[in-house]
N, C-alpha and C positions, 0 to 999 in steps of 0.2 A: 505498294512498289511502287519507285517512280517509272512516271512514265519513259520509256527510250522511244527516236524515233525510228524506226526500223523500214520506213515507207521502199526503200531503194532494195531493202533483199529481196526475195521471191516468195513467195508466199509459204512455200513449204517451211524455209530457210527460218522466216522469220518465227513461224508456229514452234518450229524448233528449239530455236533458242530461248523465246520466252517458256516452255516448258520447262528449259535446262532453268534459269534463271530460278523460277516459279520452285521448282524440286529444291533449287542448293536454298531459298533465303526458307522452304518451310523445315526441311530436316537440316541444315549448318546453317542455320541463324550467323552464328558466330564465323562462319568462312563465306564468306564472298567472294570469291573469286572471279567468276566465271559473270556475274551483276559487273563488278569493279573493272574486269578487263573491258568488257563491253561500253562502260560506261567512258572507261580512260579513251578509247578506238571513238566514239563521240565526239567528244572532243578533241581527240587531235585531227579526224580526219573530216571537211565539211565540204570543199570542192570536187569537181576534176582535177583542178591541179594539184589537192595533197595526194588524190590517188595515184596521179602521174609521181611524183615522187617517190612513193612508195614500190612502185611498178619498176620504175627504171632498174633495168638490168645491161652492164654491160653498153652502155649508150642510148640504148630503146627502148622505148616505153612500150608498155605493153597495151593493145587496141582492144584487146578482148572483150564487149562490154558485161560479159559472162563474169570472169575474174572481176573487173572491177566493181560489181555490185556489190561484191563481197567487202569490199570496204568502205562503202556509202552507208553510213548508219543514219 
């Protein structure tokens, strides 16, 4: 299994995501949708500016660090 940088996620969310990826890779090796999505987000979102662009709504930026942590992989 490739390593994902999940340091910005809270520990419980990181564990859950890693467990879902492990389950997917063990039981559904030909269907790696969760892993592919997590990897896509890891490539797409690298900085706080990237998070701001994704969270923009009605011209306002979300400043909630709890919400922001979901996007920073």
